[in-house]
VOPAGU-2260 file (C-alpha; in pm, 1 decimal, decimal comma):
REM VOPAGU-2260
SITE   aa  ch    i         X         Y         Z
SITE  MET   A    0   -1779,5   -1103,4    -235,3
SITE  THR   A    1   -1852,9    -887,4    -553,9
SITE  ASP   A    2   -2190,5    -688,1    -534,3
SITE  ARG   A    3   -2345,3    -499,7    -844,1
SITE  ILE   A    4   -2144,2    -175,1    -750,0
SITE  GLY   A    5   -1824,5    -393,8    -760,8
SITE  GLU   A    6   -1927,9    -534,6   -1108,7
SITE  ALA   A    7   -1966,3    -164,8   -1225,6
SITE  ARG   A    8   -1598,1     -83,3   -1154,3
SITE  SER   A    9   -1334,6    -127,7   -1394,9
SITE  GLU   A   10   -1142,0    -363,4   -1167,0
SITE  ALA   A   11   -1420,4    -621,6   -1172,6
SITE  VAL   A   12   -1252,3    -772,1   -1506,5
SITE  PHE   A   13    -935,8    -872,3   -1316,0
SITE  GLU   A   14    -889,9   -1229,9   -1182,3
SITE  ASP   A   15    -690,0   -1322,6    -877,9
SITE  PHE   A   16    -343,1   -1345,6    -994,1
SITE  LYS   A   17    -207,7   -1584,6    -727,8
SITE  GLY   A   18    -515,0   -1788,9    -611,0
SITE  GLN   A   19    -565,2   -1958,5    -291,1
SITE  TYR   A   20    -505,0   -2287,5    -143,0
SITE  THR   A   21    -730,5   -2560,3     -37,5
SITE  ARG   A   22    -710,9   -2725,9     273,5
SITE  ASP   A   23    -520,5   -3007,3     151,8
SITE  GLN   A   24    -279,6   -2793,6     -64,9
SITE  ALA   A   25    -207,4   -2570,9     247,6
SITE  THR   A   26    -143,9   -2877,4     469,5
SITE  VAL   A   27     112,1   -3040,1     205,5
SITE  GLU   A   28     302,3   -2680,9     167,3
SITE  ALA   A   29     300,2   -2628,4     560,3
SITE  ASN   A   30     464,4   -2979,8     603,4
SITE  ARG   A   31     762,8   -2857,9     364,5
SITE  CYS   A   32     854,7   -2592,7     652,7
SITE  LEU   A   33    1179,2   -2672,7     811,2
SITE  PHE   A   34    1068,4   -2462,7    1140,0
SITE  CYS   A   35    1421,1   -2298,5    1140,6
SITE  SER   A   36    1526,6   -2194,3    1486,5
SITE  ASP   A   37    1675,3   -1877,1    1352,9
SITE  ALA   A   38    1393,0   -1813,5    1105,0
SITE  PRO   A   39    1530,9   -1570,3     861,7
SITE  CYS   A   40    1163,7   -1520,0     719,3
SITE  VAL   A   41    1066,7   -1359,0    1062,9
SITE  LYS   A   42    1370,3   -1119,0    1069,2
SITE  VAL   A   43    1278,8    -965,9     729,2
SITE  CYS   A   44     903,7    -945,3     803,4
SITE  PRO   A   45     850,5    -563,3     909,6
SITE  THR   A   46     562,4    -700,1    1150,3
SITE  HIS   A   47     778,2   -1006,4    1269,3
SITE  ILE   A   48     506,2   -1247,2    1238,3
SITE  GLU   A   49     617,5   -1573,6    1390,0
SITE  ILE   A   50     612,8   -1745,8    1060,9
SITE  PRO   A   51     708,8   -2092,5    1165,4
SITE  GLN   A   52     454,3   -2098,1    1438,3
SITE  PHE   A   53     175,9   -2005,8    1228,1
SITE  ILE   A   54     274,9   -2256,1     955,6
SITE  ARG   A   55     322,9   -2539,4    1210,8
SITE  LYS   A   56     -39,4   -2466,6    1321,6
SITE  ILE   A   57    -157,5   -2517,6     978,8
SITE  ALA   A   58      27,4   -2839,7     946,9
SITE  THR   A   59    -171,5   -2965,7    1260,7
SITE  ASP   A   60    -479,5   -2843,6    1130,4
SITE  ASN   A   61    -509,9   -2553,5    1397,4
SITE  VAL   A   62    -614,8   -2293,1    1159,0
SITE  LYS   A   63    -773,9   -2065,4    1434,0
SITE  GLY   A   64    -456,6   -2070,3    1610,7
SITE  SER   A   65    -241,8   -2001,3    1304,6
SITE  ALA   A   66    -473,0   -1699,8    1218,9
SITE  ARG   A   67    -444,6   -1568,7    1580,0
SITE  THR   A   68     -45,2   -1594,7    1552,9
SITE  ILE   A   69     -71,3   -1402,3    1239,2
SITE  PHE   A   70    -308,9   -1122,9    1364,7
SITE  GLU   A   71    -144,3   -1093,6    1699,7
SITE  ALA   A   72     160,0    -946,4    1498,7
SITE  ASN   A   73     -13,1    -798,1    1207,8
SITE  ILE   A   74    -380,8    -704,2    1232,2
SITE  LEU   A   75    -362,0    -633,0     853,2
SITE  GLY   A   76    -247,4    -988,3     782,1
SITE  MET   A   77    -515,3   -1062,0     554,5
SITE  SER   A   78    -447,9    -799,5     309,7
SITE  CYS   A   79     -61,2    -829,2     344,4
SITE  ALA   A   80     -99,7   -1200,1     242,7
SITE  ARG   A   81    -224,7   -1055,4     -91,3
SITE  VAL   A   82      -9,0    -750,2    -157,9
SITE  CYS   A   83     308,9    -795,7      18,4
SITE  PRO   A   84     611,2    -852,3    -212,4
SITE  VAL   A   85     699,8   -1172,2     -39,1
SITE  GLU   A   86     933,7   -1260,0    -327,2
SITE  VAL   A   87    1169,3   -1011,8    -179,7
SITE  LEU   A   88    1066,9   -1051,4     198,2
SITE  CYS   A   89     983,0   -1371,1     371,4
SITE  VAL   A   90     976,2   -1600,4      75,7
SITE  GLY   A   91    1285,4   -1439,3     -47,3
SITE  ALA   A   92    1467,3   -1501,7     287,0
SITE  CYS   A   93    1345,0   -1865,7     302,0
SITE  VAL   A   94    1655,9   -2103,0     330,9
SITE  TYR   A   95    1522,7   -2338,2      56,2
SITE  ASN   A   96    1642,1   -2070,1    -199,9
SITE  ALA   A   97    2003,7   -2140,2     -98,1
SITE  MET   A   98    1948,0   -2505,1    -150,6
SITE  GLY   A   99    1786,2   -2480,9    -493,3
SITE  VAL   A  100    1469,2   -2583,2    -379,3
SITE  PRO   A  101    1146,8   -2390,6    -437,6
SITE  PRO   A  102    1080,8   -2167,5    -119,5
SITE  VAL   A  103     783,4   -2230,0     127,3
SITE  GLN   A  104     503,9   -2028,4     -19,7
SITE  ILE   A  105     451,1   -1808,9     295,9
SITE  GLY   A  106     219,2   -1566,4     164,6
SITE  LYS   A  107     -33,4   -1815,8      28,0
SITE  LEU   A  108     -18,4   -2017,4     347,8
SITE  GLN   A  109     -86,1   -1663,6     542,0
SITE  ARG   A  110    -365,4   -1611,6     299,7
SITE  TYR   A  111    -520,2   -1937,7     358,5
SITE  SER   A  112    -535,4   -1908,6     736,1
SITE  THR   A  113    -647,3   -1548,3     738,4
SITE  ASP   A  114    -936,6   -1610,2     470,4
SITE  VAL   A  115   -1050,3   -1907,1     677,7
SITE  ALA   A  116   -1075,8   -1670,2     971,4
SITE  TYR   A  117   -1268,9   -1417,4     797,1
SITE  ASP   A  118   -1512,9   -1647,5     645,9
SITE  ALA   A  119   -1570,3   -1814,5     988,7
SITE  LYS   A  120   -1611,4   -1455,5    1129,6
SITE  TRP   A  121   -1344,5   -1536,4    1407,3
SITE  ARG   A  122   -1272,2   -1243,0    1625,7
SITE  PHE   A  123    -975,5   -1275,0    1828,7
SITE  PHE   A  124    -918,9    -942,3    2020,7
SITE  GLU   A  125   -1145,5    -720,3    2225,8
SITE  ALA   A  126   -1111,4    -370,8    2363,6
SITE  GLY   A  127    -949,7    -300,7    2685,7
SITE  PRO   A  128   -1094,1    -111,5    2998,6
SITE  ASP   A  129   -1178,0     244,4    2929,7
SITE  SER   A  130    -835,9     448,7    3002,2
SITE  GLY   A  131   -1036,0     784,9    2989,8
SITE  LYS   A  132    -780,3     917,9    2728,6
SITE  ARG   A  133    -848,5    1003,6    2370,0
SITE  VAL   A  134    -666,6     991,9    2063,2
SITE  ALA   A  135    -709,1    1135,7    1723,1
SITE  LEU   A  136    -574,8     963,2    1421,1
SITE  VAL   A  137    -507,3    1163,4    1091,1
SITE  GLY   A  138    -602,6     946,4     789,1
SITE  ALA   A  139    -786,8     607,1     759,7
SITE  GLY   A  140    -537,4     411,6     587,7
SITE  PRO   A  141    -323,9      92,1     695,1
SITE  ALA   A  142    -108,1     271,2     946,0
SITE  SER   A  143    -400,7     432,6    1117,3
SITE  LEU   A  144    -620,5     103,6    1115,2
SITE  ALA   A  145    -362,9     -87,0    1284,2
SITE  CYS   A  146    -278,5     183,3    1529,0
SITE  ALA   A  147    -656,4     235,3    1607,5
SITE  HIS   A  148    -698,5    -133,0    1649,8
SITE  GLU   A  149    -380,1    -163,4    1915,0
SITE  LEU   A  150    -503,5     153,3    2099,9
SITE  ARG   A  151    -846,6      14,0    2151,2
SITE  ARG   A  152    -696,2    -302,8    2293,2
SITE  HIS   A  153    -547,1     -71,8    2539,4
SITE  GLY   A  154    -902,5     101,9    2620,1
SITE  HIS   A  155    -808,5     436,0    2467,1
SITE  ALA   A  156   -1090,5     616,8    2279,8
SITE  VAL   A  157   -1008,0     670,7    1911,2
SITE  THR   A  158   -1114,9     921,4    1654,8
SITE  ILE   A  159   -1022,5     875,1    1291,7
SITE  PHE   A  160   -1034,4    1173,6    1057,2
SITE  GLU   A  161   -1059,1    1091,6     709,5
SITE  LYS   A  162   -1075,1    1346,2     413,8
SITE  ARG   A  163   -1242,5    1091,1     174,5
SITE  SER   A  164   -1574,3     933,4     185,6
SITE  ALA   A  165   -1422,8     592,8     237,0
SITE  ILE   A  166   -1167,5     441,2     460,6
SITE  GLY   A  167    -890,8     173,8     403,3
SITE  GLY   A  168    -639,7     429,5     230,9
SITE  LEU   A  169    -410,5     265,8     -29,6
SITE  ASN   A  170    -535,7     -67,2      25,6
SITE  ALA   A  171    -894,8      45,5    -120,0
SITE  THR   A  172    -787,8     307,5    -366,9
SITE  GLY   A  173    -433,9     179,1    -501,3
SITE  VAL   A  174    -384,9    -182,5    -474,7
SITE  ALA   A  175    -358,6    -363,3    -793,5
SITE  PRO   A  176    -699,6    -544,4    -838,3
SITE  TYR   A  177    -524,6    -874,6    -939,7
SITE  LYS   A  178    -404,1    -882,2    -570,7
SITE  MET   A  179    -707,4    -726,8    -400,1
SITE  LYS   A  180   -1010,4    -558,5    -497,1
SITE  ALA   A  181   -1158,4    -256,3    -316,3
SITE  ASP   A  182   -1437,0    -439,3    -155,0
SITE  ARG   A  183   -1181,4    -681,3       2,9
SITE  ALA   A  184   -1024,0    -379,3     169,7
SITE  ALA   A  185   -1346,3    -230,3     289,4
SITE  GLU   A  186   -1415,8    -577,4     431,4
SITE  GLU   A  187   -1093,0    -568,1     612,2
SITE  ALA   A  188   -1110,0    -211,0     764,0
SITE  ALA   A  189   -1463,8    -305,6     916,5
SITE  TRP   A  190   -1323,6    -628,4    1047,8
SITE  VAL   A  191   -1012,4    -432,3    1199,0
SITE  LEU   A  192   -1259,5    -169,8    1353,2
SITE  GLY   A  193   -1498,9    -412,7    1468,9
SITE  ILE   A  194   -1311,9    -434,2    1799,4
SITE  GLY   A  195   -1547,4    -142,6    1870,2
SITE  GLY   A  196   -1509,0     198,2    2020,8
SITE  VAL   A  197   -1351,0     370,5    1722,8
SITE  GLU   A  198   -1516,8     668,9    1589,3
SITE  VAL   A  199   -1471,0     737,1    1209,4
SITE  LYS   A  200   -1526,2    1086,8    1058,2
SITE  THR   A  201   -1502,1    1063,7     698,8
SITE  GLY   A  202   -1521,9    1394,0     460,9
SITE  VAL   A  203   -1317,2    1585,6     733,8
SITE  ALA   A  204   -1009,9    1727,8     600,6
SITE  VAL   A  205    -772,3    1795,9     898,4
SITE  GLY   A  206    -599,1    2137,2     860,3
SITE  THR   A  207    -899,0    2276,4     679,4
SITE  ASP   A  208   -1231,3    2132,5     828,7
SITE  VAL   A  209   -1068,3    2099,4    1172,1
SITE  SER   A  210    -750,7    2255,9    1279,1
SITE  PHE   A  211    -442,2    2073,3    1440,5
SITE  GLU   A  212    -472,6    2297,8    1750,5
SITE  GLN   A  213    -842,6    2165,4    1769,5
SITE  LEU   A  214    -710,1    1805,0    1757,2
SITE  GLU   A  215    -456,6    1882,3    2055,6
SITE  GLN   A  216    -735,1    2050,8    2257,5
SITE  GLN   A  217    -971,7    1761,4    2218,5
SITE  HIS   A  218    -743,5    1479,9    2244,4
SITE  ASP   A  219    -457,0    1346,5    2472,3
SITE  ALA   A  220    -237,9    1232,9    2169,4
SITE  VAL   A  221    -254,0    1245,8    1804,4
SITE  PHE   A  222    -115,0    1002,6    1529,0
SITE  PHE   A  223     -52,9    1152,5    1195,8
SITE  GLY   A  224     -97,0     881,0     911,4
SITE  ALA   A  225    -214,4    1077,0     621,9
SITE  GLY   A  226     -10,1     889,8     357,7
SITE  LEU   A  227     101,7    1050,2      33,2
SITE  GLY   A  228     -60,8    1308,5    -180,5
SITE  SER   A  229    -136,0    1379,4    -551,9
SITE  ASP   A  230      59,1    1245,1    -832,3
SITE  THR   A  231     400,4    1428,1    -914,4
SITE  LYS   A  232     382,3    1617,3   -1236,5
SITE  LEU   A  233     666,5    1594,3   -1494,7
SITE  GLY   A  234     648,1    1961,2   -1563,4
SITE  VAL   A  235     673,4    1966,1   -1949,5
SITE  PRO   A  236     447,8    2127,3   -2188,0
SITE  GLY   A  237     100,9    1991,8   -2270,9
SITE  GLU   A  238      92,2    1804,9   -1952,3
SITE  ASP   A  239    -262,5    1942,3   -1897,4
SITE  LEU   A  240    -404,6    1794,8   -2215,5
SITE  PRO   A  241    -708,3    1562,0   -2153,9
SITE  GLY   A  242    -569,6    1183,7   -2191,6
SITE  VAL   A  243    -269,3    1278,7   -1971,6
SITE  SER   A  244    -328,2    1169,0   -1612,4
SITE  GLY   A  245    -163,4    1089,7   -1281,3
SITE  ALA   A  246    -112,8     709,3   -1239,3
SITE  VAL   A  247    -253,8     708,2    -883,3
SITE  GLU   A  248    -549,6     916,9    -985,3
SITE  TRP   A  249    -615,0     690,0   -1265,8
SITE  ILE   A  250    -577,5     379,8   -1024,8
SITE  GLU   A  251    -818,4     498,8    -802,4
SITE  GLN   A  252   -1088,3     570,3   -1058,4
SITE  MET   A  253   -1030,6     236,4   -1205,2
SITE  LYS   A  254   -1082,6      50,1    -879,1
SITE  LEU   A  255   -1369,0     271,1    -741,4
SITE  SER   A  256   -1565,4     340,8   -1051,2
SITE  ARG   A  257   -1483,2     303,4   -1424,0
SITE  VAL   A  258   -1215,7     454,4   -1629,0
SITE  PRO   A  259   -1304,4     495,5   -2008,6
SITE  THR   A  260   -1075,0     269,3   -2223,9
SITE  ASP   A  261   -1311,0     243,3   -2556,1
SITE  GLY   A  262   -1115,8     364,1   -2850,3
SITE  VAL   A  263    -774,9     376,6   -2656,1
SITE  ARG   A  264    -505,5     223,0   -2870,8
SITE  HIS   A  265    -177,2     312,3   -2719,2
SITE  CYS   A  266    -115,5     356,6   -2342,2
SITE  LEU   A  267     211,3     513,3   -2239,9
SITE  VAL   A  268     312,1     471,0   -1870,4
SITE  VAL   A  269     600,9     719,9   -1776,8
SITE  GLY   A  270     801,1     581,4   -1486,3
SITE  GLY   A  271     987,0     264,1   -1379,9
SITE  GLY   A  272     853,1     204,9   -1012,7
SITE  ASN   A  273     596,8     -23,9    -873,7
SITE  THR   A  274     317,2     178,3    -955,4
SITE  ALA   A  275     426,3     216,6   -1299,7
SITE  VAL   A  276     427,1    -173,5   -1343,0
SITE  ASP   A  277     113,9    -205,2   -1172,3
SITE  VAL   A  278     -52,9      35,9   -1420,1
SITE  VAL   A  279     104,3    -140,1   -1711,3
SITE  ARG   A  280     -53,1    -471,4   -1613,5
SITE  GLU   A  281    -387,7    -291,3   -1537,8
SITE  ALA   A  282    -404,2    -110,2   -1883,2
SITE  CYS   A  283    -320,7    -441,8   -2056,6
SITE  GLY   A  284    -571,0    -615,2   -1827,3
SITE  LEU   A  285    -844,0    -359,1   -1947,7
SITE  GLY   A  286    -785,3    -473,6   -2323,8
SITE  ILE   A  287    -580,4    -181,7   -2430,6
SITE  PRO   A  288    -415,8    -315,3   -2742,6
SITE  ARG   A  289     -63,9    -168,1   -2677,4
SITE  VAL   A  290      73,4     -54,2   -2351,9
SITE  THR   A  291     440,0      74,9   -2325,2
SITE  MET   A  292     633,3     177,6   -2018,9
SITE  LEU   A  293     883,2     450,6   -2078,3
SITE  TYR   A  294    1154,0     483,5   -1815,5
SITE  ARG   A  295    1465,0     708,3   -1779,1
SITE  GLY   A  296    1679,6     423,3   -1663,4
SITE  THR   A  297    1769,0     104,2   -1746,8
SITE  GLN   A  298    1576,4    -232,2   -1663,4
SITE  ALA   A  299    1857,6    -335,0   -1426,3
SITE  LYS   A  300    1816,6     -22,0   -1243,6
SITE  MET   A  301    1423,5       3,5   -1238,0
SITE  SER   A  302    1285,2      42,6    -886,8
SITE  GLY   A  303     988,8    -155,9    -968,0
SITE  TYR   A  304    1016,8    -504,0    -854,8
SITE  ALA   A  305    1162,9    -757,9   -1126,8
SITE  HIS   A  306     915,3   -1035,8   -1052,4
SITE  GLU   A  307     626,8    -797,6   -1099,5
SITE  TRP   A  308     774,8    -667,0   -1438,8
SITE  LYS   A  309     844,6   -1044,2   -1545,1
SITE  ALA   A  310     455,3   -1095,2   -1497,6
SITE  ALA   A  311     364,1    -787,0   -1697,8
SITE  LEU   A  312     548,2    -912,2   -2017,9
SITE  PRO   A  313     332,1   -1207,5   -2127,0
SITE  GLU   A  314      19,2   -1004,4   -2034,0
SITE  GLY   A  315     127,3    -754,3   -2326,2
SITE  GLY   A  316     358,3    -502,3   -2130,6
SITE  ARG   A  317     662,6    -365,0   -2326,6
SITE  ALA   A  318     914,3    -115,9   -2233,6
SITE  ASP   A  319    1106,8     173,8   -2389,8
SITE  TRP   A  320    1426,3     217,9   -2168,2
SITE  GLN   A  321    1632,3     523,2   -2106,5
SITE  ALA   A  322    1403,9     781,6   -2251,6
SITE  VAL   A  323    1221,0    1086,8   -2127,2
SITE  VAL   A  324     919,4    1273,6   -2213,5
SITE  THR   A  325     994,4    1652,4   -2331,0
SITE  ARG   A  326     644,6    1754,4   -2425,1
SITE  PHE   A  327     286,7    1649,8   -2512,2
SITE  GLU   A  328      85,0    1761,6   -2822,9
SITE  GLY   A  329    -271,8    1691,3   -2958,3
SITE  ASP   A  330    -576,4    1844,8   -3106,3
SITE  GLY   A  331    -804,4    1875,3   -2800,1
SITE  ARG   A  332    -641,6    1558,6   -2650,5
SITE  VAL   A  333    -305,3    1400,0   -2617,9
SITE  GLU   A  334    -193,2    1229,2   -2945,6
SITE  ARG   A  335     182,5    1260,3   -2969,0
SITE  VAL   A  336     446,6    1211,4   -2707,3
SITE  HIS   A  337     774,6    1380,9   -2772,4
SITE  CYS   A  338    1083,7    1206,1   -2614,5
SITE  ALA   A  339    1457,4    1206,4   -2590,5
SITE  ARG   A  340    1701,3     937,6   -2523,7
SITE  LEU   A  341    1946,8     953,6   -2238,3
SITE  ASP   A  342    2291,1     830,9   -2193,5
SITE  ALA   A  343    2430,1     603,3   -1903,9
SITE  LYS   A  344    2439,3     940,9   -1685,2
SITE  LYS   A  345    2087,3    1012,6   -1771,8
SITE  GLN   A  346    2167,8    1310,8   -1965,6
SITE  PRO   A  347    1990,6    1385,0   -2309,0
SITE  ILE   A  348    2168,8    1277,6   -2621,6
SITE  ALA   A  349    2167,2    1545,3   -2880,7
SITE  GLY   A  350    1955,9    1459,7   -3188,4
SITE  SER   A  351    1786,5    1163,2   -3029,5
SITE  ASP   A  352    1449,6    1310,6   -3018,0
SITE  PHE   A  353    1160,8    1068,3   -3128,8
SITE  VAL   A  354     769,7    1077,8   -3111,0
SITE  VAL   A  355     550,4     820,0   -2979,3
SITE  GLU   A  356     169,2     817,9   -3062,9
SITE  ALA   A  357     -39,7     759,1   -2759,6
SITE  ASP   A  358    -394,6     844,8   -2669,2
SITE  LEU   A  359    -363,0     765,5   -2301,9
SITE  VAL   A  360     -66,7     876,4   -2091,3
SITE  LEU   A  361     -27,7     778,9   -1728,2
SITE  VAL   A  362     250,0     936,0   -1532,9
SITE  ALA   A  363     387,3     732,7   -1234,7
SITE  ILE   A  364     687,7     927,9   -1111,5
SITE  GLY   A  365     583,9     950,7    -751,1
SITE  GLN   A  366     365,5    1156,6    -516,7
SITE  SER   A  367     394,2    1449,6    -316,7
SITE  LYS   A  368     445,0    1424,8      48,6
SITE  LEU   A  369     198,8    1540,3     298,0
SITE  GLY   A  370     432,9    1609,7     592,1
SITE  ALA   A  371     438,6    1973,8     467,9
SITE  LEU   A  372      83,6    1991,4     644,2
SITE  LEU   A  373     249,2    2001,1     967,3
SITE  SER   A  374     517,8    2227,5     874,5
SITE  GLY   A  375     376,6    2505,8    1099,5
SITE  LEU   A  376     377,5    2314,2    1413,8
SITE  GLU   A  377     658,4    2370,5    1640,7
SITE  GLY   A  378     856,3    2054,6    1704,3
SITE  ILE   A  379     762,3    1872,4    1396,4
SITE  ALA   A  380    1062,7    1810,1    1163,4
SITE  LEU   A  381    1051,0    1717,6     786,5
SITE  GLU   A  382    1296,9    1543,6     584,5
SITE  SER   A  383    1257,1    1550,0     210,3
SITE  GLY   A  384     871,9    1612,6     286,3
SITE  CYS   A  385     839,2    1315,2     524,7
SITE  VAL   A  386     787,4    1356,7     900,0
SITE  VAL   A  387    1077,1    1274,9    1104,8
SITE  THR   A  388    1027,3    1039,8    1422,6
SITE  ASP   A  389    1231,8     820,6    1616,4
SITE  GLU   A  390    1187,7     431,9    1597,3
SITE  HIS   A  391     861,2     436,2    1790,4
SITE  GLY   A  392     695,2     681,7    1582,5
SITE  CYS   A  393     751,2     985,5    1835,2
SITE  THR   A  394     785,8    1328,3    1661,9
SITE  GLY   A  395     956,3    1619,3    1837,2
SITE  ARG   A  396     618,5    1753,3    1955,6
SITE  LYS   A  397     473,1    1632,9    2283,1
SITE  GLY   A  398     203,4    1399,0    2217,3
SITE  TRP   A  399     230,3    1366,7    1838,7
SITE  PHE   A  400     327,2    1041,3    1673,6
SITE  ALA   A  401     343,2     938,4    1289,9
SITE  GLY   A  402     357,1     636,5    1068,7
SITE  GLY   A  403     309,4     504,4     736,0
SITE  ASP   A  404     367,3     663,9     389,5
SITE  CYS   A  405     397,8    1023,6     563,1
SITE  ARG   A  406     683,5     897,0     770,0
SITE  ASN   A  407     865,9     633,8     529,1
SITE  GLY   A  408     799,4     803,2     185,5
SITE  GLY   A  409     571,2     520,9      40,5
SITE  LYS   A  410     683,6     171,0     146,3
SITE  GLU   A  411     456,8    -135,1     163,4
SITE  VAL   A  412     140,0    -189,1     345,9
SITE  VAL   A  413     315,1    -415,3     583,4
SITE  ASN   A  414     549,6    -132,9     685,2
SITE  ALA   A  415     256,4      81,7     758,0
SITE  ALA   A  416     101,4    -179,0     964,7
SITE  ALA   A  417     428,7    -212,7    1170,6
SITE  GLU   A  418     457,8     150,6    1205,6
SITE  GLY   A  419     115,5     216,5    1303,9
SITE  LYS   A  420     121,5     -70,9    1568,8
SITE  ALA   A  421     457,7      59,4    1705,5
SITE  ALA   A  422     319,0     413,7    1728,6
SITE  ALA   A  423      18,3     267,3    1901,6
SITE  LEU   A  424     249,0      98,4    2175,1
SITE  ALA   A  425     434,5     445,1    2205,4
SITE  ILE   A  426     111,8     631,9    2256,5
SITE  HIS   A  427      -1,7     394,8    2527,4
SITE  ALA   A  428     335,0     435,2    2709,9
SITE  TYR   A  429     287,3     822,5    2683,5
SITE  LEU   A  430     -58,5     819,2    2786,2
SITE  SER   A  431      54,2     589,0    3092,3
SITE  GLY   A  432     315,1     815,4    3187,2
SITE  GLY   A  433     590,1     631,3    3028,2
SITE  SER   A  434     899,0     730,2    2872,5
SITE  HIS   A  435     774,9     776,3    2504,9
SITE  ALA   A  436     661,9    1155,5    2451,7
């Protein structure tokens, strides 16, 4: 549902890219499932949803049971149905692919069940008996939401500390609006926390407004799910010119308020990952006449999903491969981008310099890691800026756990959901005197 605030956001112009099934469409598609006993689709899902089971329940018109099966494994099943790269996960693993037959549309079936559940206001879980234990969660993104919900099912009191004014993390501020808008992410966060007993403190920066030592003193365990930090800079002259922005920062503004695009003739997107591809599609959707992705590698080697880039082409996206930015120029605002070609080894080719005229540049080459916030805590290990944990999310510091982008370096929402839940189970074992510590 879009309110007047939503209509004022730049993201409001985007239509749903994939659309949703009617009851009849869902029933027909569900009956295509072979209900494989070894279920390769389940194996590749990070949250291991019992996919054949939830699909069979759709086929028998037991939508409530279908939704429960999904949420039992992944409490963020509604957003994951929209934002998961199913083409390379469950749908990509469907056995029909090997038969030359279109795979079962698992993501759209999951969306059907979870949307019905939300519209019907079904609730499936309740908080467990009070354990007398308190857990602090840093960050209010997908990992922490999944962790908080699971902890409450086991009766532990939960407090989430979020530096922003709103919760939801990347689902609210970074997901492409043609997949899911910010209002829908806020609805999901409220639904997940509707289990009750979760205290949320927004506008509180852990490490500044409240110390890590205070968290330890006031809680029995701590979950660090802070996600990623600010956009990585190119480190070239002129990068501070108006009109040059980090892609993630721009996406957040576009989703939560409005980005100025009037008069913009050419948007240059620097990078070749999924964020870069999303920005290309978003800039095209906002009506910018020319949108180009500048990437240092080849199309075959780009880290962005091929199916997403393929979708960007008919929308107006184009690319300039094997090139890098060397400096920005402009009179009060970016106007010219100086570039150089790279060879197969990504080394500059002498005499290959060229200039691109652009009045908006969005840099999408990654984000800073927030694991460094914990660098002063004994027992916390970092690797490439990410928090090191075992498979359960346990760090080397007693009572400290981590999950989500701060741990995995920036994977999918479904990975964050899986890691948040796994950490919650490890925290419960720890608080109950089990082996996880």
